[in-house]
C-alpha positions in Angstrom: -81.6 -20.4 -3.0 -80.4 -20.5 -6.6 -78.2 -17.4 -6.6 -74.4 -17.7 -6.3 -74.3 -14.3 -4.6 -76.1 -15.8 -1.6 -73.4 -18.5 -0.9 -72.1 -18.4 2.7 -68.5 -19.6 2.6 -68.7 -20.2 6.4 -71.8 -22.3 6.4 -71.2 -25.6 8.2 -72.9 -28.4 6.3 -73.6 -30.4 9.4 -76.2 -27.8 10.1 -78.6 -29.2 7.6 -77.5 -32.8 7.6 -79.7 -35.3 9.4 -78.0 -36.7 12.6 -75.8 -39.6 11.9 -75.6 -38.9 8.1 -72.7 -37.7 5.9 -72.9 -34.1 4.6 -71.3 -35.3 1.4 -74.5 -37.1 0.5 -77.2 -35.6 2.8 -76.6 -31.9 3.0 -78.9 -30.1 0.5 -76.9 -26.9 0.9 -73.6 -28.5 0.0 -75.1 -30.0 -3.1 -76.6 -26.6 -4.1 -73.3 -24.8 -3.5 -71.4 -27.4 -5.6 -74.0 -26.9 -8.4 -73.7 -23.1 -8.2 -70.0 -22.8 -7.9 -68.9 -25.3 -10.6 -71.6 -24.6 -13.2 -69.6 -22.2 -15.3 -67.8 -22.1 -18.7 -65.0 -24.6 -19.2 -61.5 -23.2 -20.2 -62.4 -23.5 -23.9 -65.7 -21.6 -23.4 -68.1 -24.5 -23.5 -70.7 -24.6 -20.8 -70.3 -26.9 -17.8 -73.7 -27.1 -16.3 -74.5 -29.4 -13.4 -78.0 -30.8 -12.8 -79.5 -32.4 -9.7 -82.8 -34.2 -9.2 -85.2 -34.3 -6.3 -83.7 -37.5 -4.8 -80.3 -38.0 -3.2 -79.0 -39.9 -6.2 -77.6 -39.1 -8.7 -75.9 -36.4 -6.7 -75.0 -34.1 -9.7 -74.9 -34.9 -13.4 -73.1 -33.3 -16.3 -74.6 -34.0 -19.7 -73.3 -32.9 -23.1 -74.3 -34.7 -26.3 -73.7 -38.4 -25.7 -71.6 -37.7 -22.6 -73.1 -38.2 -19.2 -71.0 -38.0 -16.0 -72.3 -38.6 -12.5 -70.5 -36.6 -9.9 -70.3 -36.9 -6.1 -69.1 -34.8 -3.3 -66.0 -35.6 -1.1 -64.3 -33.8 1.7 -60.7 -33.0 1.0 -59.8 -31.5 4.4 -59.0 -34.6 6.4 -57.8 -35.0 10.0 -57.1 -38.7 9.7 -59.0 -39.1 12.9 -59.2 -42.9 12.6 -55.9 -43.8 11.0 -54.0 -41.5 13.4 -56.3 -41.8 16.4 -53.3 -42.0 18.7 -52.2 -38.6 17.6 -55.7 -37.0 17.1 -56.6 -37.7 20.7 -53.5 -35.9 21.9 -54.8 -32.6 20.5 -57.3 -30.5 22.5 -61.0 -30.6 21.7 -60.8 -26.9 20.8 -58.1 -27.5 18.2 -60.0 -30.5 16.7 -63.3 -28.7 16.7 -61.8 -25.6 14.9 -60.4 -27.8 12.2 -63.7 -29.6 11.8 -65.6 -26.3 11.6 -63.5 -25.0 8.8 -63.2 -28.3 6.9 -67.0 -28.7 6.7 -67.5 -25.4 4.9 -67.3 -25.2 1.1 -63.5 -24.7 1.1 -63.1 -28.3 2.3 -65.1 -30.0 -0.5 -64.7 -31.1 -4.1 -66.7 -33.1 -6.6 -65.4 -36.1 -8.5 -66.9 -38.6 -11.0 -68.3 -41.6 -9.1 -68.9 -45.2 -9.8 -67.5 -48.5 -8.7 -63.8 -48.0 -7.9 -64.2 -44.2 -8.0 -61.4 -41.7 -7.3 -63.1 -40.9 -4.0 -62.8 -44.5 -2.8 -59.4 -45.2 -4.2 -57.6 -42.2 -3.0 -58.9 -43.0 0.5 -57.9 -46.6 0.5 -54.6 -46.6 -1.4 -51.7 -47.0 1.0 -49.6 -44.5 -1.0 -52.3 -41.8 -0.9 -54.4 -42.4 2.3 -56.9 -39.5 1.6 -54.2 -36.8 1.5 -55.4 -34.0 -0.7 -52.0 -32.8 -1.8 -51.1 -36.3 -3.0 -54.4 -36.6 -4.8 -53.7 -33.3 -6.5 -50.3 -34.6 -7.6 -52.1 -37.6 -9.1 -54.3 -35.3 -11.1 -51.3 -33.1 -12.1 -49.5 -36.2 -13.4 -52.5 -37.3 -15.4 -52.5 -34.0 -17.3 -48.7 -34.1 -17.8 -48.8 -37.7 -19.1 -47.0 -39.1 -16.1 -47.8 -42.1 -13.9 -49.0 -42.3 -10.3 -50.5 -44.9 -7.9 -54.0 -44.0 -9.3 -53.2 -43.9 -13.0 -55.7 -46.7 -13.8 -58.4 -44.8 -11.9 -57.6 -41.5 -13.6 -57.7 -43.2 -17.0 -61.1 -44.5 -16.2 -62.4 -40.9 -15.8 -60.3 -39.3 -18.5 -63.5 -38.0 -20.2 -64.2 -35.8 -17.1 -60.7 -34.5 -16.5 -60.1 -33.8 -20.2 -63.0 -31.3 -20.1 -60.7 -28.9 -18.3 -57.9 -29.1 -20.9 -54.9 -28.9 -18.6 -53.9 -29.0 -14.9 -54.1 -25.2 -14.9 -57.6 -25.3 -16.3 -58.6 -27.8 -13.7 -57.3 -26.0 -10.7 -58.7 -22.7 -11.9 -62.1 -24.1 -12.5 -62.3 -25.6 -9.0 -60.5 -22.7 -7.3 -57.5 -24.7 -6.2 -54.7 -22.2 -7.1 -53.8 -21.9 -3.4 -52.6 -25.5 -3.4 -49.9 -25.0 -5.9 -46.9 -22.6 -6.1 -46.1 -20.0 -8.7 -44.7 -22.6 -11.0 -47.8 -24.9 -10.8 -46.1 -27.5 -8.5 -48.2 -29.0 -5.8 -47.6 -27.6 -2.3 -46.8 -30.8 -0.3 -47.6 -30.8 3.3 -45.0 -33.4 4.1 -41.7 -34.2 2.4 -42.6 -35.9 -0.9 -40.8 -39.1 -2.0 -42.7 -40.1 -5.1 -45.7 -41.5 -3.2 -43.5 -43.9 -1.2 -44.9 -44.8 2.2 -45.3 -43.9 5.0 -47.4 -41.0 3.8 -49.0 -39.9 7.1 -47.3 -38.1 10.0 -45.7 -40.5 12.5 -45.2 -38.3 15.5 -47.2 -35.5 17.3 -45.1 -32.5 16.2 -45.3 -33.5 12.6 -49.0 -34.2 12.9 -49.6 -30.7 14.4 -47.6 -29.0 11.7 -49.4 -31.0 9.0 -52.8 -30.0 10.5 -51.8 -26.4 10.9 -50.4 -26.1 7.3 -53.5 -27.8 5.9 -55.8 -25.4 7.7 -53.8 -22.4 6.3 -54.4 -23.7 2.7 -58.1 -24.3 3.2 -58.5 -20.8 4.8 -56.7 -19.4 1.7 -59.1 -21.3 -0.6 -62.0 -19.9 1.4 -60.8 -16.4 0.5 -60.4 -17.4 -3.1 -63.9 -18.8 -3.3 -65.3 -15.7 -1.7 -63.4 -13.6 -4.3 -64.9 -15.6 -7.2 -68.4 -15.3 -5.7 -68.0 -11.5 -5.5 -66.6 -11.4 -9.1 -69.4 -13.4 -10.6 -72.0 -11.5 -8.6 -70.7 -8.3 -10.2 -70.8 -9.9 -13.7 -74.3 -11.1 -13.2 
């Protein structure tokens, strides 16, 4: 399949991932969907074309002139199953499975530049981010606004990638993330925000339930937005 019109926004990437492997690296459908969705003009009109080889690595590559950026996939819809195991196990299998089914469709994934100390790794390990997508998005927003964040050094390392999109608005529109910000362009935080100060994860079951429920609403909204873009680009094609 190489036609964006054939993308299934409800396809679960575990379905074509070998047992015991990570869809981020081993689902050929996920890599193909990333390539189809994000290969489109940049905000300034220049092409942003992603290329993949026959092997698993490099995952996707953007090349323009002397610029070459290797990109990898990362899930952004997290349950914090390990870090919050004591809360995760208090939810029913039905609730946990429903979140997993939605989060492992295209609405739950992004691409980031990858190398040693990548954004993927650092946002997951940093105690003031802990894999939260809303906090990661605030890191990215501050990069564009010239502010600081716990991952400023990491963002500066990949400035050549983020600068391709011109602005925070350009970035969120390119990657269909408008549902994660409000009408003023501010990030929709899932928990009260205190300038990245810990603790950053829910500490009790009611808060964890609300965090999971509100997360799922945003990813379902992104699903609709991705579907709308697919339909629009199909008409244009």
